[in-house]
TORPA-4810 file (N, C-alpha, C, O; in nm, 3 decimals):
<nodes>
NODE_1_9.872_9.224_7.916_9.997_9.233_7.977_9.978_9.275_8.126_9.901_9.367_8.153_M
NODE_2_10.043_9.213_8.216_10.029_9.251_8.352_10.171_9.307_8.401_10.272_9.241_8.379_I
NODE_3_10.177_9.424_8.466_10.304_9.482_8.513_10.285_9.453_8.670_10.185_9.487_8.731_I
NODE_4_10.391_9.387_8.725_10.391_9.353_8.871_10.534_9.344_8.921_10.630_9.336_8.843_R
NODE_5_10.545_9.345_9.054_10.680_9.329_9.100_10.727_9.206_9.076_10.652_9.108_9.070_P
NODE_6_10.868_9.198_9.058_10.936_9.058_9.046_10.916_8.968_9.159_10.912_9.011_9.275_Y
NODE_7_10.902_8.844_9.129_10.881_8.718_9.237_11.010_8.628_9.203_11.069_8.626_9.096_R
NODE_8_11.035_8.564_9.305_11.158_8.468_9.289_11.118_8.357_9.183_11.210_8.297_9.125_E
NODE_9_10.997_8.329_9.156_10.969_8.235_9.041_10.995_8.284_8.905_10.992_8.212_8.805_K
NODE_10_11.024_8.422_8.905_11.048_8.494_8.765_11.209_8.481_8.726_11.260_8.527_8.624_D
NODE_11_11.273_8.409_8.828_11.418_8.419_8.809_11.467_8.364_8.658_11.539_8.435_8.587_Y
NODE_12_11.426_8.241_8.621_11.478_8.188_8.493_11.426_8.276_8.384_11.510_8.302_8.298_E
NODE_13_11.310_8.328_8.367_11.252_8.404_8.270_11.329_8.534_8.269_11.358_8.583_8.160_E
NODE_14_11.363_8.593_8.379_11.428_8.719_8.389_11.570_8.690_8.333_11.625_8.770_8.258_T
NODE_15_11.626_8.577_8.370_11.762_8.551_8.319_11.773_8.527_8.169_11.877_8.551_8.108_K
NODE_16_11.660_8.478_8.111_11.643_8.463_7.972_11.641_8.598_7.898_11.705_8.619_7.795_R
NODE_17_11.565_8.685_7.958_11.550_8.822_7.914_11.702_8.904_7.913_11.749_8.972_7.822_L
NODE_18_11.759_8.873_8.045_11.896_8.942_8.048_11.989_8.899_7.950_12.071_8.980_7.905_C
NODE_19_11.987_8.771_7.908_12.078_8.722_7.791_12.041_8.792_7.656_12.128_8.816_7.573_V
NODE_20_11.920_8.820_7.637_11.872_8.904_7.505_11.917_9.034_7.531_11.964_9.094_7.435_E
NODE_21_11.913_9.098_7.653_11.950_9.246_7.674_12.101_9.245_7.642_12.142_9.331_7.564_F
NODE_22_12.192_9.155_7.697_12.323_9.171_7.674_12.360_9.154_7.531_12.449_9.224_7.483_M
NODE_23_12.291_9.055_7.452_12.322_9.060_7.310_12.291_9.184_7.239_12.363_9.225_7.149_A
NODE_24_12.170_9.255_7.283_12.138_9.379_7.218_12.246_9.492_7.256_12.278_9.580_7.176_L
NODE_25_12.297_9.482_7.381_12.405_9.571_7.400_12.535_9.557_7.322_12.598_9.651_7.273_I
NODE_26_12.566_9.434_7.316_12.682_9.390_7.217_12.669_9.436_7.077_12.765_9.484_7.017_K
NODE_27_12.552_9.421_7.024_12.509_9.476_6.887_12.505_9.628_6.872_12.524_9.685_6.764_D
NODE_28_12.475_9.695_6.995_12.463_9.845_6.984_12.601_9.905_7.000_12.627_10.008_6.937_L
NODE_29_12.692_9.850_7.078_12.819_9.918_7.105_12.938_9.876_7.010_12.949_9.756_6.984_L
NODE_30_13.020_9.960_6.960_13.139_9.925_6.889_13.207_9.831_6.983_13.185_9.836_7.104_P
NODE_31_13.291_9.744_6.926_13.389_9.644_7.015_13.465_9.714_7.123_13.466_9.672_7.239_E
NODE_32_13.529_9.824_7.085_13.613_9.891_7.180_13.540_9.944_7.295_13.595_9.959_7.405_E
NODE_33_13.410_9.974_7.272_13.324_10.023_7.395_13.256_9.911_7.474_13.234_9.919_7.595_L
NODE_34_13.222_9.803_7.392_13.161_9.690_7.454_13.251_9.633_7.560_13.205_9.589_7.666_Y
NODE_35_13.376_9.635_7.533_13.486_9.582_7.630_13.457_9.641_7.779_13.471_9.578_7.884_R
NODE_36_13.416_9.769_7.765_13.417_9.840_7.902_13.288_9.782_7.984_13.289_9.755_8.104_F
NODE_37_13.184_9.769_7.899_13.050_9.710_7.956_13.101_9.572_8.007_13.095_9.550_8.128_E
NODE_38_13.151_9.476_7.923_13.191_9.337_7.968_13.266_9.344_8.095_13.238_9.272_8.191_A
NODE_39_13.361_9.433_8.094_13.457_9.432_8.225_13.374_9.468_8.350_13.395_9.415_8.460_L
NODE_40_13.277_9.564_8.328_13.201_9.597_8.449_13.091_9.489_8.489_13.030_9.503_8.595_A
NODE_41_13.065_9.376_8.402_12.977_9.286_8.429_13.022_9.186_8.530_13.129_9.127_8.511_D
NODE_42_12.952_9.162_8.631_12.991_9.056_8.735_12.904_8.913_8.700_12.914_8.810_8.767_N
NODE_43_12.832_8.928_8.600_12.758_8.807_8.567_12.610_8.827_8.600_12.574_8.905_8.687_G
NODE_44_12.517_8.748_8.520_12.381_8.763_8.540_12.334_8.719_8.677_12.246_8.786_8.732_L
NODE_45_12.382_8.614_8.736_12.338_8.551_8.868_12.375_8.673_8.960_12.284_8.718_9.030_D
NODE_46_12.488_8.727_8.968_12.502_8.838_9.051_12.421_8.957_9.041_12.374_9.012_9.141_Y
NODE_47_12.400_9.004_8.909_12.310_9.118_8.890_12.168_9.082_8.939_12.109_9.161_9.014_W
NODE_48_12.118_8.982_8.905_11.986_8.932_8.949_11.964_8.931_9.109_11.863_8.973_9.164_L
NODE_49_12.077_8.874_9.173_12.070_8.873_9.310_12.068_9.017_9.373_12.005_9.042_9.476_S
NODE_50_12.133_9.100_9.311_12.159_9.230_9.371_12.042_9.314_9.339_11.997_9.394_9.421_D
NODE_51_11.981_9.295_9.201_11.860_9.375_9.162_11.741_9.356_9.238_11.655_9.444_9.237_A
NODE_52_11.724_9.246_9.306_11.604_9.231_9.384_11.614_9.251_9.527_11.539_9.191_9.604_V
NODE_53_11.700_9.330_9.567_11.717_9.355_9.705_11.614_9.460_9.742_11.581_9.548_9.663_K
NODE_54_11.560_9.448_9.877_11.441_9.534_9.923_11.471_9.697_9.890_11.374_9.768_9.867_P
NODE_55_11.575_9.741_9.888_11.607_9.878_9.853_11.600_9.913_9.694_11.620_10.027_9.650_A
NODE_56_11.574_9.812_9.622_11.556_9.834_9.480_11.420_9.797_9.434_11.358_9.708_9.492_K
NODE_57_11.368_9.867_9.324_11.247_9.837_9.263_11.263_9.757_9.140_11.336_9.801_9.052_G
NODE_58_11.203_9.646_9.126_11.209_9.551_9.027_11.075_9.500_8.973_11.005_9.432_9.047_F
NODE_59_11.034_9.529_8.849_10.908_9.506_8.794_10.923_9.435_8.675_11.025_9.450_8.608_F
NODE_60_10.825_9.352_8.637_10.825_9.264_8.520_10.693_9.286_8.451_10.593_9.326_8.511_V
NODE_61_10.697_9.258_8.324_10.581_9.264_8.231_10.557_9.131_8.197_10.634_9.073_8.120_A
NODE_62_10.446_9.069_8.252_10.406_8.925_8.221_10.308_8.922_8.108_10.197_8.974_8.116_E
NODE_63_10.352_8.859_8.003_10.269_8.850_7.879_10.167_8.735_7.890_10.050_8.754_7.855_A
NODE_64_10.204_8.627_7.932_10.121_8.509_7.961_10.179_8.445_8.096_10.291_8.483_8.129_D
NODE_65_10.121_8.364_8.168_10.156_8.311_8.288_10.279_8.240_8.259_10.286_8.152_8.174_P
NODE_66_10.394_8.286_8.345_10.517_8.231_8.330_10.599_8.283_8.216_10.713_8.238_8.205_G
NODE_67_10.558_8.367_8.133_10.636_8.416_8.026_10.645_8.564_8.029_10.544_8.630_8.004_R
NODE_68_10.761_8.622_8.059_10.789_8.764_8.073_10.820_8.832_7.941_10.878_8.765_7.855_L
NODE_69_10.787_8.958_7.916_10.807_9.036_7.803_10.919_9.135_7.832_10.991_9.177_7.741_A
NODE_70_10.935_9.172_7.960_11.020_9.277_7.981_11.053_9.293_8.134_10.997_9.218_8.215_G
NODE_71_11.143_9.390_8.176_11.160_9.417_8.310_11.216_9.552_8.318_11.261_9.610_8.219_F
NODE_72_11.213_9.607_8.446_11.269_9.745_8.473_11.331_9.727_8.619_11.278_9.654_8.703_V
NODE_73_11.443_9.797_8.643_11.499_9.779_8.780_11.554_9.924_8.809_11.611_9.992_8.723_Q
NODE_74_11.531_9.962_8.928_11.574_10.093_8.971_11.605_10.088_9.121_11.570_9.992_9.189_G
NODE_75_11.677_10.201_9.176_11.709_10.230_9.310_11.709_10.374_9.329_11.707_10.455_9.236_Y
NODE_76_11.712_10.403_9.452_11.717_10.553_9.481_11.848_10.596_9.540_11.907_10.516_9.612_F
NODE_77_11.898_10.713_9.516_12.017_10.767_9.564_11.996_10.895_9.633_11.927_10.985_9.585_E
NODE_78_12.065_10.903_9.764_12.042_11.024_9.847_12.161_11.113_9.843_12.273_11.063_9.838_D
NODE_79_12.141_11.245_9.844_12.245_11.341_9.875_12.176_11.445_9.955_12.114_11.538_9.904_D
NODE_80_12.191_11.423_10.092_12.129_11.514_10.182_12.173_11.667_10.169_12.107_11.764_10.208_K
NODE_81_12.295_11.670_10.107_12.359_11.813_10.091_12.287_11.897_9.979_12.294_12.020_9.978_S
NODE_82_12.217_11.826_9.883_12.167_11.885_9.767_12.021_11.922_9.785_11.948_11.858_9.862_A
NODE_83_11.981_12.020_9.717_11.829_12.073_9.712_11.754_11.948_9.653_11.648_11.912_9.703_K
NODE_84_11.807_11.886_9.552_11.729_11.774_9.512_11.793_11.644_9.565_11.882_11.585_9.503_L
NODE_85_11.747_11.607_9.674_11.813_11.514_9.765_11.782_11.358_9.739_11.857_11.272_9.784_S
NODE_86_11.683_11.331_9.674_11.671_11.185_9.656_11.625_11.170_9.499_11.516_11.207_9.455_R
NODE_87_11.721_11.112_9.432_11.700_11.062_9.289_11.648_10.926_9.287_11.678_10.847_9.377_W
NODE_88_11.557_10.888_9.171_11.533_10.754_9.132_11.626_10.730_9.029_11.643_10.819_8.945_G
NODE_89_11.694_10.617_9.021_11.783_10.591_8.911_11.744_10.457_8.848_11.742_10.352_8.913_I
NODE_90_11.712_10.464_8.715_11.679_10.348_8.641_11.809_10.287_8.599_11.894_10.343_8.529_I
NODE_91_11.815_10.160_8.652_11.946_10.084_8.629_11.929_10.000_8.490_12.023_9.988_8.412_D
NODE_92_11.804_9.946_8.467_11.789_9.865_8.356_11.644_9.866_8.316_11.556_9.845_8.399_A
NODE_93_11.621_9.890_8.195_11.491_9.861_8.126_11.498_9.787_8.005_11.579_9.820_7.919_L
NODE_94_11.419_9.688_7.989_11.449_9.591_7.863_11.300_9.546_7.836_11.225_9.508_7.926_F
NODE_95_11.266_9.554_7.705_11.159_9.477_7.653_11.194_9.387_7.527_11.259_9.433_7.433_V
NODE_96_11.153_9.270_7.533_11.182_9.169_7.438_11.142_9.225_7.307_11.042_9.297_7.303_A
NODE_97_11.216_9.196_7.188_11.185_9.249_7.071_11.054_9.239_7.024_10.998_9.336_6.972_A
NODE_98_10.989_9.113_7.041_10.842_9.107_6.987_10.746_9.184_7.062_10.629_9.185_7.024_S
NODE_99_10.786_9.251_7.169_10.678_9.322_7.249_10.712_9.476_7.232_10.635_9.556_7.285_F
NODE_100_10.807_9.519_7.171_10.852_9.653_7.152_10.749_9.737_7.067_10.702_9.685_6.966_R
NODE_101_10.716_9.855_7.101_10.633_9.943_7.032_10.486_9.926_7.073_10.396_9.970_7.002_G
NODE_102_10.466_9.868_7.178_10.318_9.850_7.228_10.310_9.910_7.365_10.211_9.887_7.434_H
NODE_103_10.404_9.985_7.409_10.383_10.060_7.534_10.433_9.981_7.664_10.420_10.027_7.777_G
NODE_104_10.486_9.869_7.638_10.532_9.776_7.757_10.646_9.861_7.831_10.639_9.875_7.953_V
NODE_105_10.741_9.911_7.767_10.847_9.993_7.839_10.801_10.113_7.914_10.853_10.148_8.020_G
NODE_106_10.703_10.173_7.858_10.642_10.290_7.917_10.569_10.244_8.040_10.581_10.312_8.141_R
NODE_107_10.494_10.133_8.041_10.407_10.079_8.154_10.499_10.027_8.267_10.467_10.028_8.386_D
NODE_108_10.625_9.977_8.217_10.717_9.934_8.319_10.774_10.045_8.391_10.783_10.042_8.513_L
NODE_109_10.818_10.151_8.317_10.861_10.260_8.373_10.767_10.337_8.477_10.806_10.388_8.582_Y
NODE_110_10.647_10.336_8.434_10.528_10.394_8.529_10.537_10.323_8.661_10.544_10.386_8.766_K
NODE_111_10.536_10.189_8.654_10.532_10.125_8.788_10.660_10.156_8.868_10.655_10.163_8.991_A
NODE_112_10.779_10.175_8.796_10.899_10.203_8.872_10.884_10.341_8.921_10.926_10.368_9.034_L
NODE_113_10.828_10.433_8.846_10.817_10.580_8.897_10.717_10.592_9.012_10.732_10.679_9.097_E
NODE_114_10.626_10.513_9.016_10.532_10.505_9.133_10.610_10.466_9.241_10.600_10.532_9.345_E
NODE_115_10.694_10.361_9.235_10.784_10.313_9.350_10.875_10.422_9.392_10.898_10.444_9.511_W
NODE_116_10.931_10.492_9.292_11.022_10.598_9.322_10.942_10.694_9.416_10.985_10.720_9.528_F
NODE_117_10.828_10.745_9.371_10.746_10.843_9.428_10.727_10.788_9.581_10.739_10.866_9.675_A
NODE_118_10.700_10.664_9.599_10.665_10.617_9.730_10.803_10.623_9.822_10.799_10.631_9.945_A
NODE_119_10.907_10.618_9.757_11.033_10.623_9.837_11.082_10.775_9.862_11.183_10.801_9.927_Q
NODE_120_11.006_10.862_9.809_11.041_10.997_9.835_11.120_11.068_9.733_11.166_11.180_9.756_G
NODE_121_11.138_11.004_9.620_11.220_11.053_9.519_11.138_11.183_9.458_11.015_11.189_9.462_C
NODE_122_11.214_11.277_9.406_11.153_11.400_9.351_11.194_11.409_9.193_11.145_11.495_9.120_V
NODE_123_11.287_11.313_9.145_11.333_11.316_9.003_11.379_11.176_8.974_11.414_11.100_9.064_A
NODE_124_11.376_11.142_8.840_11.438_11.016_8.799_11.543_11.050_8.695_11.534_11.146_8.618_A
NODE_125_11.648_10.960_8.697_11.760_10.965_8.605_11.788_10.829_8.541_11.779_10.721_8.600_R
NODE_126_11.823_10.848_8.411_11.861_10.726_8.332_11.979_10.752_8.260_12.008_10.867_8.226_V
NODE_127_12.061_10.640_8.231_12.172_10.663_8.138_12.161_10.544_8.025_12.122_10.430_8.051_E
NODE_128_12.196_10.585_7.914_12.210_10.485_7.803_12.313_10.522_7.709_12.367_10.632_7.720_T
NODE_129_12.346_10.441_7.618_12.455_10.465_7.519_12.414_10.547_7.421_12.296_10.547_7.384_W
NODE_130_12.512_10.633_7.364_12.477_10.726_7.255_12.425_10.650_7.132_12.346_10.699_7.051_L
NODE_131_12.474_10.531_7.127_12.430_10.449_7.001_12.296_10.375_7.016_12.254_10.304_6.925_T
NODE_132_12.228_10.393_7.134_12.100_10.333_7.144_11.988_10.424_7.125_11.915_10.458_7.218_N
NODE_133_11.974_10.465_6.998_11.874_10.549_6.955_11.728_10.512_6.996_11.654_10.599_7.042_T
NODE_134_11.691_10.392_6.981_11.559_10.349_7.025_11.524_10.386_7.173_11.413_10.428_7.206_P
NODE_135_11.623_10.369_7.256_11.596_10.396_7.405_11.601_10.537_7.419_11.518_10.591_7.491_A
NODE_136_11.689_10.606_7.359_11.694_10.766_7.370_11.548_10.817_7.329_11.490_10.901_7.398_I
NODE_137_11.495_10.766_7.219_11.368_10.807_7.180_11.250_10.772_7.279_11.158_10.849_7.305_E
NODE_138_11.266_10.650_7.328_11.164_10.609_7.413_11.176_10.688_7.552_11.074_10.723_7.613_A
NODE_139_11.296_10.712_7.596_11.300_10.791_7.720_11.253_10.934_7.704_11.193_10.994_7.794_Y
NODE_140_11.283_10.985_7.592_11.232_11.124_7.564_11.078_11.119_7.551_11.011_11.209_7.601_Q
NODE_141_11.021_11.015_7.486_10.875_11.010_7.487_10.822_10.996_7.621_10.710_11.043_7.637_A
NODE_142_10.877_10.944_7.716_10.833_10.934_7.852_10.852_11.056_7.929_10.820_11.061_8.047_M
NODE_143_10.910_11.168_7.859_10.924_11.290_7.931_11.071_11.317_7.985_11.088_11.418_8.054_G
NODE_144_11.170_11.239_7.961_11.294_11.258_8.004_11.361_11.362_7.901_11.332_11.367_7.782_F
NODE_145_11.455_11.443_7.966_11.522_11.554_7.896_11.681_11.514_7.910_11.723_11.465_8.015_K
NODE_146_11.766_11.538_7.797_11.900_11.522_7.803_11.950_11.617_7.916_11.906_11.730_7.935_P
NODE_147_12.050_11.552_7.989_12.090_11.607_8.110_12.244_11.622_8.109_12.294_11.731_8.139_F
NODE_148_12.313_11.525_8.080_12.468_11.523_8.070_12.520_11.426_7.977_12.446_11.340_7.929_Y
NODE_149_12.638_11.435_7.949_12.705_11.329_7.856_12.815_11.279_7.924_12.885_11.358_7.987_T
NODE_150_12.848_11.145_7.922_12.967_11.079_7.988_13.062_11.025_7.875_13.027_10.999_7.760_G
NODE_151_13.167_11.016_7.919_13.288_10.966_7.837_13.358_10.855_7.911_13.346_10.839_8.032_F
NODE_152_13.429_10.782_7.838_13.512_10.671_7.899_13.642_10.665_7.829_13.647_10.683_7.708_V
NODE_153_13.750_10.640_7.901_13.870_10.616_7.835_13.962_10.520_7.917_13.976_10.543_8.037_K
NODE_154_14.019_10.426_7.866_14.081_10.324_7.941_14.227_10.379_7.979_14.294_10.439_7.894_E
NODE_155_14.269_10.360_8.095_14.406_10.409_8.157_14.481_10.286_8.192_14.593_10.296_8.243_I
</nodes>
C-alpha cells in the first residue's frame, strides 16, 4: 500500500470511493438526519475540485497502480486571537470496506498529520456522526479525545 498525495489522474478512482463513502453515510444516519447531510452536499464534482486546492492536504492510499483503497482530506484553520492559533481539520477520511482493519486509515491520517505539522498546525480536529462507531473507535485509537458534541435542528 502506498500513501501519497492526490494526483489529477486519481479523479475517477477518488470519485468512485466518494460514492461508496456517501452510501456508507446514508446507511449510518437515520433518514431525518441524512437529509441535513444531503442538503449540505454540492455534489462530488464540486467537493473534489474544492478538496484538491493548494491550501488543502489530500492523500490517497494506492493498493495497486490505478486502484485506490482510500483517501483523507484536510485543511487548516487560523484564529490569531487564540492561544491555539492553527488547527488542522480533517474534512474526510474514508477507506474502502475490503481494506478496513489493516491500518490504511491510520497511515492516511499520518500523512495528513505530517502535512498539518508542515503548515504550522499544533493540534488536529475531526468530526463524525454519533452513529459512526467504527470511525469513533478508529479516531480514538489514533489518539483523538472526545472534545465537543454538536446538535442540529431544522428551522
